[in-house]
N, C-alpha and C positions, 0 to 999 in steps of 0.2 A: 631457422626457418619458422615463419610465423605459424601459430596454431590455426587449425582449420576453423571455419565459420561455425560449424556445428558445435565445436568445443566452446568457442566464445559464447555462443547462444546459450548453452547448458550453464556456463558460469554466470551469465547475466540472469538467468532464470532462477538459479539457485541463491544468488545475492538478493534477488527481489523477494523471493519466498522468506528468507531469513529476516529481512528488513520489515516485511508485513507482519511477521511473528512478533517482532519487537514492538511494533506499533500497536498490535492488538493487545499486547499485555498492558499497555498504557491506558487502554481505553476505559476500564471500569472507573478509574479515579479521575478521569479527565473532566475538566470543567467545559462549559458551553463553548467557550472561545477555543480551547484546546481541540474540540471535536471538530470545529470548523477548520482548524489548521491541519488536523489529521486528514479530513476529506480533501483538502487542497493538495497534500502531499501524495495521496493515493491517486488522484487525477494525473499528477505529474509522473508517477512511478509505473503505472499499468494501464493498458488499453481497457481492461475489465474493471476499471474502478467503479462504474456506476453500479455495477451488480454488487460489488463488495460493499459500497456505501449503503446500499439497501439492506444487505444481509447483516451488517453490523449496526443498523438502525441509527445511521449518522443523517439520514434525510432530514429529520426535524432540526438538527443542529446546524445544517447548511443553508437554511433559509434566511 
């Protein structure tokens, strides 16, 4: 029997949080072009990406 939608949702959320943690660790050493790529990945990954991009100060890199 397949897992309930709630369990799938929680699994996706936890995976997304883990992925964002990995990305955030790479941010201090990232070059300008890598920061643009990080912003692109965030937009694909989560609906709240614009707020994260502002908080992580990727706005300047994304122009």
